[in-house]
N, C-alpha and C positions, 0 to 999 in steps of 0.2 A: 085462365088463371090471372087474377089481378096482381098488380105490383105489390100491394100490401101483403097479399098471401105469400108471394115469393119471399119478401123480406122477412116475414115472420116464421117461415118454414125452417126447421132445424137442419143443419148440414146433413146431407144424406150419406156422406162417406166418413163421418167422424170416427166410428169404431174401426172401420177398415183402415183409415189413415193412421190411427194409433198403432194398430197391429202391424201395418206395413213399416212404420218407423222402427218398431221393435225388431222386426225382421231385418231391416236394413242395418241396424246397429249390431245385431248378432252376426250378420254377414260380413260387416266391416271388420269384425274381430277375427273371423275365421279365414276369410279369403286371402288376406296378405300372407297367411301362414300355410296355405294349401301345399306349397312346395315341401314343407316339413312333413305334412301328412303323407305326401307321395313318397318321400324318402323313407318314412317309417314303413309304408306299405311294401316298398320294394325290398327293404331289409328283411321284413317279415317273410316275404315270398321266398327269399333266397336262403335264409339261415335258420328258420325254425325247424323243429324236428321233422315236420312233413314237407319242408321246403324243397325247392328245386335242386339245391346243391348238396343236400344231406346224403343222397344216394351216392354221390361221388365221394364224399368224405368217408362214408361207411366202408368203402372198398379200399381206402388207403391205409397202410399199416404204419401209422405215425401218431399214436394216441396222445403222446406227450409233447408233440412239436407244434409247428405253426398251423397244421391242418386242424388239430383239436381246438386250437385257440380261435381260429376263424369260425369253426363250427359252433363254438360257445357263444358267438354273437347272438345266436337265436334263442338263448335261454331267456325265460321270462323273469328269472330272479335277478338279483343284483350282479351276478356274474356275466350276464349278457347285456346286449344293447337295446333289445326290443322292449323289455319291461321298463327300464329307466326312461326311454324316450316317451312312451305313452303315459307314464306315471308323472314325470316331472317336466320334460322338455316341452311337450305340446301344450299342456295347460298353462305353463309359465309364459310361453310365447303369446297365447291368447290373452292372458291377464295383462302382460306388458303392453300389447297392442290396444286393449281396451282402456288402460290407464292413459296411454299416450293420446288416444282420441279425445279424452276429456281435458287433459292438462299437460300436454307436451311431454318432455323427457322426465320432468319431476313426477308427473302423474304416472308415467310408465314404470318408473323404478318402484314407487310405492305400490302400484298395482301388482307388480311381480312379487314383491315381498308378501303382500296380502294373499296372493294366490298360493304361495308356498304353505301358508298356514292351513288353507282349506285342503290342499293336496295331501299333506301329512295327516290330516284329521279324518281321512276317508279311506275306505277300502275298495273304491272303484275309481276309474279315471275321472278326474274332476274337471271336465270340460264345462259343464253347467256352472259349477262353482267358480271357475275362472271367469266366466262371462258375467258373474255377479261381482266378484271381488275386484277384478281389474278396473272396471268403470267406477266402482265405489271408492277404490283407493285414489284414483285420479280426481274424483269429485271432492273427497275430503281434503286432499292436498291443495286443491284450488281454493277451497273455502278458507283453509288455514293460512295460506299465503296472503289472502286478501285481508286478514285481520291486522297484519302489521306491515302491509305494503306502504312504503314511503316513511315508515316510522323507525327504521333501524339505523343506528349510528353508522357512519362510514367506517369501514374496516371490519365490521362484525357481520356483514351480509352472509359470507360463506359459512361462518359458525352457525348462525341461526338456520340457514337453509339446510345444511347437512343434518344437524341434530333434530330439527323439526321433522324432516323426512324419515329419519331413523326411528324416532319415537313413535310417530304415527304408524309407520310400517310395523313396529312391534305390536302396537295395540290392535291393528287390523289383523295381523297374523294370528294372534291369540283368539280374536273374535271369530275368525274363519275356522280355526281348529276346533273350538268348542261349540260354536253356534251354527255357522253356515254348513260346514262339512257334514255333520250328521244329518241335517235336514235334506241336503242335496243327495246324500247317499240313500236315504229312505225313498226319496222321489225317484231316483234312478232305478232302484230295485223294483219299485212299484210299476214304473213304466216298462221295465224289462219283463216283468211278469205279465203285463198286459199284452206285450208283443208275443210272448210265449203262448199265451192263451189264444191269440188270433191264429198263430201258426198251427198249434195243436188241433184247433177246431176248423182249420181250412177257411178262416175268415180274413186272412191278410189281404186277399185281392180287393176286399171292400174299402181299403184305405184309399184306393184310387178315386172313390166318390168325393173324398175331401181334397186329395192332393192335386188332381187335374184342374178343378176350378180355381184352387188357390194359386196355381202357377199363373193362370191368365190374369188374376187380380193382383199379382206380384206380392202375394202373401207366402210364397213358397219358401222364402228365406227364413221366416219365423219357424216353419215346420222343419225344413231341411237342416239348417245350421243350429236351430235351437233344440231339436229333439232327435232327428234321425242320425245325424253325424255323431253326436255323443253316444247314443245307444248302439249304433252300428260299430263304432270303434271299440266299445266295451265287448261287444259280441265277437268281433274279429280277434280281440286279444285272447279270448277263451277258445275259439274254434278255428281261427285262422281265416275266417271270411264272414261276411254278413250280407244277407239279402236286403237289409235296410238301405244300403248304399244305392240300390237300384230302383227304389220306389219312386224317386223324383227324377233321377238322372237318365232314365231310359229314353233314348231319342226316338224310339219306335212310334209312339202315338203321334207325335208331331210330324214325323216323316209321312206316315199314312195319310194324315189330313192334307198335307201339301200335295202329295201325289194325286189325291182325289180332285183337288183344285186344278191340277194340270190337265186332268182328263175331262172334267165336267164343269169346271168353273167358267166364268164369263169375263170378258173385258180385261181390265187392268189386273184383277186378281189372278186370272189364268195366266196372263203374260209374265207376271212377277213370281209365280209359284216355283218354277224351276230353280231360279237363283236362290230363293228363300230356302228351298229344300237342301241345297248344297251347304249353305251357311249353317242351317240347323243340325244336319246330320254329322257333317265332318267338322264344322267349327264349334259345335256344341252351344251355340247361342240360341236357346229355346225361345227367347222372346220374339224372334222373327216371325213365328207363326201365330202369336197371340192376336194380332189384328184380324187374321182370317177367322178366328173364333168370335171375336167381338163384333165383326161384321154380320155374322149369322150365329147368334148365341146357341141355337139348337145343336150346332156341331160339337158342343162340349160333350154331348153324349158319345160321339165317336172317340174322342180322346179318353173319356172315362172307360169305355168298354175295351179300348186298346190297352190302356194301362192295366186294367184288371186281367186281361189275357197274359200280359207280360209277367205280372206278379204270380199268377197261377202256374205258369210254366216254370218259373224259378223255384217255386215251392215244390212242384212235382219233381224237379231234377235236383233239388237241394243245392242249387248254385248260388254264388254270391261273389262279392268283390272283397279284396283285402283292405282297401282304403277308399275314401271318397273319390269319385270320378268328377273332377272339376277342371274345365267346364264339362257339361254333359255330352261330349263328343263320343262317337263310336270308337275313336282312337283312344281316348282317355279310359273308356269303359274296358276295352280289351287290355290296356296296359295294367289295369288293376284287377283283372279277372283272376280268381284263385285257380290253382292247378286242379284239374278235374271238373271245372265249371264252364269250360269254353263252349261245350255243346249246349248246355242249358241257357247260358247267357245269349248265345247266338240265336237260338230258337225263340227266346223271350223277346229279343229286339225285333226280329223280323215277323214273329207271330203277332206282336202288338201292332206293328205297322200294317200287317195284312187286315186285321180286324178293324183298325181305325180307318183304313182306306175303304173297306167294304161299306161300313156304316156311313161314312161321310159321302161316298159316291152315291149311295141310295138317297140321302137327304138332298144332295145337290141336284141330282138328276130329276127329282120330283118337285123341286122348288121352282116356281114360276116367276119369282121376283128377280129383278136384275140387280147385280152387285157392282155394276160397272162404275158407279160414282160413289161407292160407299167406302172403298179401301182407305182413302185419305182421311176420312173422318174417323174410321176405326183406328188408324195408326195414331192420330192425335189423341184419341181416347186412351189408347194404350200408354202413350207418353205421360198423359195426365195421371193415370193410375200409378205409373212408375215414379212420377215426381220429377223426372228430368228427361232430356232428349235421349232417345235411343240411338246408339252409335250405328246400328245396322238397319233400323226401320226406315231410314231415309231412302234406302234402295227400293222400298215398296211404292213410294209416292213420288219418285223423281220425275215421272212423266205425267203427273196429275195436271188437269187443265182447269180453266176457269179464271177469269181476270179478277184482280184484287184492286178495288177502287177506294176502300175505306179501311184504315188501320187505327186501332185504339190501344193505347197503353192503359192498363187498368191496375190500380193499386188500392190500398185500403181507404186513403183519404182523398186521392186525386189531386194533391197539391204539390208533392215533392218528387218522389221517386219516378212517378209516371211522367211528370212534366220534363224531368231531365232526360229520361229515355226517349220521349217523343221528340224532343229537340234534336237529339243526336241522330235518330233514325230519319227524321224529316229532312235533315240536311243531306244525309247519304242518298236518300231516294230521289230528292229533287236534283241533286247534282248528277245523278245517273240519268236524268232526262225524263223522269216520271212525274212531271208537274201536276198531272191530273189525279194523283193518288193523295188523298187527304189523310194526314196523320194527326190525331188528337189524343188527349188523355182524359181519363175519367175515374171517379171513384167506382168501385165495383157495384156499390148499391145503386148507382145511377145508370148502369149499363142497360142497354136495350138490345134485342136480337136483330140489329140492323147493320152490323159490321161484317166485313169479309174476313178480317184477320184480327185476332185479339192477342196482345202480348201482356204477360203478367209474370210476376215472380213465381217460381216453381211451387212455393208453398200456398199460393193463392189461385192457382190454375183451376182447381176443383170448384172453388166458389164462382170464378168467372164463367166457367162452363155451364153452371146452372142457369145463368142469365142469357148466355149467348151460345146456345147449343148448336146452331147452324153454322157458326164461324169456324175457321181454322184457328187453332190455339197454339201459341208458341210460348214455351216456358224459358225463362232466363234466370241466371244467378247474379249477373253483373249488368246493371242498367246502363253504365257508362260505355263499356267497351266489349259487349257481348259478341262473340263470333256469330251468333244467330242473325245479327243485323245484316252481315254480308250475305248470309244464306237467303234472307228475305229479298234482298236486292236481286240475287241470282234467280230467285223464283219469279220475281216480277218480269225479268227478261224472258222467262220461258212462257209465262201465262198471259202477260199483258201485251196487246198489239199496239203498234203506233207509238211506243215509248222506248226509251233506253238506247236508242241508236242515233240520237241527234245531239245537239249541243246541250250542255247542262242547263236546266231550267233555273230561273231565279228562285232563290230560297225565300219563301215567305215566312216571316217571323211574327209573333204576336205583337200587339201594340205595346210600345214601351212607356213605362211609368217613370217619373222623375226618380233618379237613384237616391237623391238626398232624402226623399220621403220613405223609400223602401229600405235602404241600407245607409243610415247616417254613420258618420265617422265614430260616434260614440258607441255604436254596436259592433265595432271591429276591435278585436283584442289580438295582440301579436304574441303574447306569451301566456297561454292558458294555464290555469293552476290545476286542472283536473288530472287525475292519473288513471281513472277508469272510465269506461263508456257511460256508465250511469251518471257519474259526476260531470262528465262533459255535456251530457244532455241537459242536466240542471243548469250548468254554466251558460250554455247557449240560450236556454229558455229564460233565465233571469235577465239576460240582455234584452230580450224581446219585451219582458215585463217593464224593465226600466225605460225602454223607449216608448212605452204606452201603446204597443201594438196588441198585446194580449193581456188577459187577466191571469193572476197567479195560478188558477186552476188548470190553465193550458199546459203547464209544465207536467202535471200528472198525466195528462193525455199524451204527451210526448213519450213518457216512460211506458205508458200502456201500449202505444203504437210499436215501440221497440220490442216489447215482450212478445208480440205476435209475429213480427217479421223484421229482420235487420234492415236498417236504412243505410248500410254501407253501400256506396255506389261504385267503388273501384278507384284506382289511381290515388289512393290516400285520402279520399273524400267521403265523409259521412254527412247526411242531411236529415237530422232528426226533425220530426214534425208531429203534430197531434193527429188524433183519429178524426174520422169524418163526423162522429157524434159531438166533437168538441168545437165545432166551428162557431157555435154561439158564444164562445169565450174569446173569439178574435175581435178586437175593436177595429183594427185596420190592418192592411197588408204590411208585413215587415219581415226583414231578414237580419240575421246576426252572423258574424264571421269570427271564428276563434282558431288560432294557429297554435300548435303544440310543438315544443322543441323535441320531445321524445314521443314517438308514435304511440297512440293508445290502442290497446288490444280491443278491437271492435268485433266481437264474436269470431275471433280467430284471424281477423284481418287488421293490418296496421293503418290507423287513421291519424294523419297529421293535421288535417283541416276539417273543421266541423262548421257547417252552415245550418243554423236554425231557421226554420221556415214557418211562417204563419200567413196563409193565403186567404184573404177575404173574398177575392174574386179572381179575375184573370190578369190583374195589373202587375203581378210579380213574374209572370211567365217570361217576359222579354229578358229580365235580369237573370232568371234561372238559365235561360238559353245561353246567355253570355258566359255564365259561370261554367256551364257544361262544356262549352267550346274551349275555355281556358284549361280545364282539366283533361282534355283530350290531347293537349300538347305538352310534351315533356319540358320544353324550354320555358313555357309560361308557368308551369308548376314550380320549376327551379327558381324563377323570378319571385314567385310568391314566398317561397321558402327563405329567400335572401332579403326580402323587403324589410326596411328598418322603420318605416312610418305607416300610419293608417292611411294617409293620403296615397302613398305609393301602392298599397294593396288595392285600394279602391280604383286607382287608375288602371291597374293591370286587369281587374275584373271588367271595367267599363270599356276597355280598348279591344275586346275580343272582336275578331272579324265576323261580319255577318255572312 
C-alpha cells in the first residue's frame, strides 16, 4: 500500500471511537456512584417484603414500635427508603456527577436541578434522563458563564452567579419535566418490552453475541451503563432482582478462556495466564483477558458461547442480582445475588467458565501458530482501544523481550508537543546510559513503520498505529512529566543489553538557532490579556504574526489544532501551534511567550504560560528543549512567575542546563 493511499484512507476506528467515548462518558457518571447503587441493593435485600429480615420482623409482636418502623424501610412508596433512593437519590447523583464533569461545581448544581425536572416528569427511574440532563446542565452553565466572563462589575459576581444558575436550573427543570422525561420514559418502556420479549421467547442468551465482542473493544460501558444498568434497576425495583446485571458482569467466560491458556497456551501467554485469571475472577478487572482474545481473535467464539451458557442458566433458574456488580468480581456478584438465586448464579458462572474453557482449549490445541511474541502487541492494541494505559495489563508484558533502538514522539504537526516530549525523554534515556537509543519526533502523517517504540497522545494513538503497526505504542496525557517515561527507561533496562549500567551518556541536543531570531523580546509578554484558552491562542498567534514569522491564516490553524487535541503540556505550560497542513503559512521559525497573572482554564488544566510555536524546520528544537527543561524544574518556573522584564524571562529560558 502506498503512502498516499494510507493518507487518504478514512480512519478505520472513527465510529468505534465515538461510541467508546460515549460509553466512557456514561461510565464516568455511573462509576463514582456505584457505592450508592450497592447501598440501595443491600437495603433492598434486607428490608423489602421478600427481604432477608422480613421473616424476623414478621415474628416479632411489635407492630407499632421500632420493628415496624425498620421494616417500613422496604416500602416502595414514600413511607420507605427503597423507592425514594431509586427515584430521586440515584438519578440526582448521576446528574450531579455529569454536570460536574462538564463545568465543575456550578455545572454539577445545575445538572442536579435539571435532573429533578426529568425525575418528577417520568413514571420510571430516570437514569437515562439523568445521563442527558446532567451533562446538558453543565454545558449550558459553562456557555452562560462564558457570555459575561470578565464583564461583571466587582461586588456583583456572587449575585450574577447565583441567579444565573438558579434561572438556568429552572428552565432546564421545566424542559426536562415536559420534554425529556416523557421521551425517556417511552424509550425505557420500549427497551423493557424488548427485554421481556427476549426472555419470553428464550432469546436473551443471544445478547452475548453483541456483549462479549463489545467488551473486548471497550464498548461495554455504552451497553452496560447506558442500557443494562438503568433497565436492570427498573426491573429490580419491580421484582427485587434482575438478570440484566449479569449479562456483562459474569466473570465466567473470561475465567474459562484464561484457564484454557494455562493448559494449552504457549510462551508468555501461558506463563502470565494464572496471574491474569486471579485478577479477572477475584479482582473483577475483566480487561486483563482482552489481550488474549486480541492475540487470537477466533477465541471470541469461546467467550460468546460461555456468555450464552451463563445467560441460559440464569434464565432457566430465574436468578438475578439486586443491584449492579461493579467491578465484575465473583465477590461483588455474590454480594448482590438475590435470595433464592445463589444456585442459579453459581451454576451460571461456573457453567459459562466450563464452556468457554472447552471451546478455547479446542481452538488453542488445534492452533499451530505460535503466540509467544504476540502478547505484548495485543496488550498495546488493547490499550489503544481503551484510550489509555491499562493499570493491570502491564503484568502481562513485564517480561517481554526485544531491544528498543529507535523511539519517536508523534503528534499532529510534529513541531510542538512531540518536540517537547522527545527532549524530556531523550535526556532521561541518555542520562540512564542508553546513548545508542535514538529519540526523535515526527508528525503522524510522516511516520513510517521503522520505529521500535512510538509515543503519542492517547487521542492520537489509533492514528499512529495505522502507520506503525509493528511498533510498541505508548499513550500519554502529559508530554512534560508523564510517568510513562520512567516506565520506558525501566523497560530499556530489561530489554536492552549493554546499556543502563554505566556512566550517564552525554545528552545530544539539536543544533541551536540564534534565540534573537526565534524568540525576540518583542514576542515576550509578561501580562497577557486573554481570559480563555481560545483568546490566549489568538494572543500568542498575533505575536508570531507581528514578528513576521507566520501569515495571519496560521492563527486559524492553531485553533484548529487545539480543537482536535489539547496542547497543554503540564506544569502550567501550553504550547499552541498550527496543524501540519498549515506549514505553508509559516514564513520562518518563531516562538512567542505570554505569561498570565491568573491561570487560564486550558481544557480543565491551569495554564500560566503560553508559548506559541511556528516551526519551519528543525532550528527551533534546541530552544524548545531549553524551555522543556525549565518547566521540569519548580524553581525555574517560580523565577519565570516572578520575572519583571522580558530580558529576565529570556535569560531564564536561555540558561537551561543541557
